[in-house]
N, C-alpha and C positions, 0 to 999 in steps of 0.2 A: 275567172281571170286568176292567174297564178300569182303568188306573193311577189315574185320578181317584177312582174308587169305592174303591179300596184306601186312598187317602189319607184319605177321609172316615171309613173304619172304623179308621183309625190304623195300617194295615198298609203295609209297603213292598212295591213290586212285586217279585215273585220273578224271579231271574235264571237264565240257563242254567247258570252254574257252581254255583249253589246246588242246583239240581235234579240236576246231575251228582254232587254230593256224596252225596245220598241214594241215587242209583243205585249208586254205588261201595260204600256200606255194605251195600246189599241183596245185591250180587254177591259181596262178600268175607266178610260176617258179622263184620267186625272193624274198629274204627276204625284200628288200626295198619296192617292190610292195605289198607284204603281209602286211607290216606295214601300208602302205597307205590304203589298203582295210579294215584293222581292226581299223584304226583311232589312231594308236600309232606311236612313232618314231622308226626308224630302230635300234638304240641302245637298246631300250626297248624290241623289239621283239627278238633281239639276246640274251638278258639276259634271257628272258622267255624261249626261246628254250634251252639254255644251262642248266637252272635249270631243265627243264622237262627231258632232256636226262640224267642228273645226277640222278634224282629220278627214272627214268626207268632203268638206268644202261646199256644203249646201245644207239649208235648213231641213230638218227631218220631222220636227214637231211644231205645230202652231199652238202657242200658249194664249189662253184667253180667260176672261173672267168666269166663264162657265165651264172651264176645264181645259183639256188638251186634246188635240186630234192630229193625226199624222198628215204630213204633206204627201204629195204624189210619190216622191222618192222614198219617203219613210214607209208608205204603204207597200211599195214594191219590195223594199227590203224586208218588210214584215212577212211577206209571203215566203221568203227564204227562211225566216225565223221559224215559221210553222213547220216547214219540212225538216229543219235542223232539230227542232224539239222532238219531232216524231222519230227521227233517226236515233237521237240520244235515248229516247224511251225504249226503242227496240234494242239498242246496245245494252241497256241495263237489264232488259228481259233476257238477252242472250247470256249475260254474265250469271244471272240468277239461275237460269236453266242449266248452264254448264256446271256451276258449283252444286246445284241441287242434285243433278244426276250423279256426279262423281262422289258426292258425300255419302251415298248409300250403295253405290255400285262398285264391284271389284271383279275385273275380268282376269282370270288366271290361266296360265299354261304351264305344263310340266311334262317331262318325259315319264314313261310308265312307272319305273321303280321309285322315282321321287313322289309321283302321284299316289302310289300305294303306301309308301313308308313314311313320308314326311308331311304331306298335305292333310291327311285326315285329322290328326290330332291338332294341328295348327288351325284348321277350319272349324273344328269343334270349339276351340277356345274363342275364336272370333265370333262364331254364332252365339255363344253364351253371352258375350259382352254386347253384341249388336244383333239382337234377334231379328230386326227388320232389314238387315243387310241383303243386297241382291248379289249373290255370289254365282260365278260360273267358272267352269274348268274345261280346258280342251287339251287333248293329247298332243304332244310335240315330239319331234326328234330332239336329241340331246343338245344340238347346236342351233335350233330353230328359233328359240325365244328372242334373242336380241333384235332380229329383223322385225318380228311381230310387235315388239314393244316400240321400236323406232317408228313403225307405221301406224301407231296408235290403235292397233288391234287388240292389245293386251295392256293391262295396268301393271302386271308383275308376271314374270316367267322364271321358272327354275331351269338353269342352264348347266351343262356339264362340259368340261374340257378334258381331253385325253392327251395332255402334254402340248396341245396347240395353243397359240396365243388367242386371247379373247378378241373378237372382232370389234373394230373401232367405229361404232355408229354414232352419228351426231345426235345429241339429246338422250343418250343412254348411259346409265352407270351400273356398276356391278358391286354387289356385297357378297364377300366370301362366306359360305355357310359351313362347309366341312370338306375334309379329304376322305375319299372313299377308296380304300385299297382293293386291288384285284386279287382274287383267289383262284387257284387251279381247282377245278371241279372234276374229280376222277370218277369213273365207274367204280362201284364198290368191289368189283372183282379185279381191279387193276393191280398189277404187280407191286406198285408203290404203296398200296393201301396197307400192306403188312407193316410198314414203318409206323412209328408213333404218330398220333393224329396231329401233333404240333410240329412234326418234322416238315420243313419247307420242301417244296417241289421246285427243282431247277428246270428251266426251259430245256436244257440239254437232256434232262432225264426223260422228257416226253417228246424229244425231237422226232422219234420214229413213229409216233402215234398220229392218228388222224385228229385234226383240230376242228372245233367249231369256232368260226370267226365272224366278225361283222361283215357287212357288205363291202366289197372292194372300194377303196378310196374314201371310206367313211372314217371318222376320227379314231374310233376304237380299233378298227382293223389296222390303220396306219401305226398306231402305238405298238401293238403286239408284233407287227412285222418289223418295225424298227428295232425292237428289243431282240428279236430273233436274228436279224442281220448283224447286230452288234456282237452276237455270240456265234457267228458263222453257221447259223441254222437256216436251212431252207424249209419252211413249214409246208406240210401237206394239209390244205384246208378244203376238203370236199364239201363241208357244210357251211353255208353262209346265211346269217340271219341277223336282223337288228333286234330281235326279241330275245331277251335274256332268259325268259321262261322256256322258250323253245330250245335254247342252248343247253339249259339244265336237263330238259327232257331227253335230249339226244345223249347227254352224258349218262343219264339214268338207263337209257336203252343199251349202254355198253358199246356204242359205235364210235365215240369220240371223247376227247378231252376238251372241256370248256374253260373259258377264262371269264369270271363273273365278278363284278364289284360286290363288296360285302353287303351293301344296302339292298341289292337285288337278290341276295341268296335266300331261297326258300327251303333249303335242305330237302331236296327231292329224295324220295326213297331210292335206294340203290345207287346213291352217290356219296362221295367222300371229299369234302372241300379241304384244301390244304393251303397254307401260306405259300406265296410265290416268290421265287428268286430268279432274276432281279426284281426288286420291289417296284411294282407299277401301281398307279392309282389314277383316279379321275378327281378333279376338283369341281365342287358343286357351288354354284353362285345363285343368288337372287338377282334378277335383271329388272331394273326399274327405269322410268324416265328420270333424266337428270334433275328436273324440277318436278317433284311429286307432292308439293305442299297442298295442291287441290285434291289429292287422292288420300284422304286421311286414313282410310282403311288399309292402304298399302303399308304404311308405317306400322300399323297394328299387326298385320299379318307377318311382316318381317320380324318383329319382336317375338311373335309366337314361333316362327320357324327357327330362330336362334335358340330358343329354349328346347325345341324338339331335337335340334342338331347337337346340342351341348354334349351329350354322352358320346357322340361319335367323333367330336372335334379333336384334332391333334395339330401340332405345328406343321405348317407347310414346309 
């Protein structure tokens, strides 16, 4: 019966402590022993029982010289008390299991260049401090992390934006880690390589070259196309890949110019990376649940990631 129905009948909703009182009386057969079991005084339990019977409108316990026993209604209510107690015990076990699992487990996701450049040192720090931690890592696309964290598939994901707005998922928060500038990666026999290694490359300087770009409609591709359009450049992009390693390999083969974030640069042989004009970059974030107090290792890893990213960090 719902609480509003009880109010119509002039009854107050029964509570778990009230049902526990009846269960204690049945188990001990005495108000005094029931009081001891519940950790209260005999007068207090007598007052509680009197109040409960008044609210219910019927006797629930028969008091006698030899102890106390439940009436028919008291016994019927006690059966509910047994089920309520069992459910409460299961609820406590659920909490313990949940916190126990999350105390040692940390499920991570990262796009490849972050997984290679940022995670290893941070994970080594975490493993040193928590040798029994259960760690796992999965490969992600640069913008895949927020959805996976929102769906409770991951506890922390490293996410990158290429000028686009961060997605607004309920229950997800972002912590900025670093700004990662894009570089133009030229074949080492490119005409611009004769310039000093610190000389920037303008998009207009390579407008006639073949480009390696990301997959169409992906964030990295949109960013470079928007920059080209702003300079009245229509790029020729015969090579499309989400792999920055493949992009650098194609530049090393001499067939295209690539645009690679500094963090992903592995200085392939036969390539010459140069600063890019206009300046483009990707922003790298840690993505976590809005409430992550139950995931203690997430805060520890975030702290380690901040230390790893400190040398790369610059004002946004």
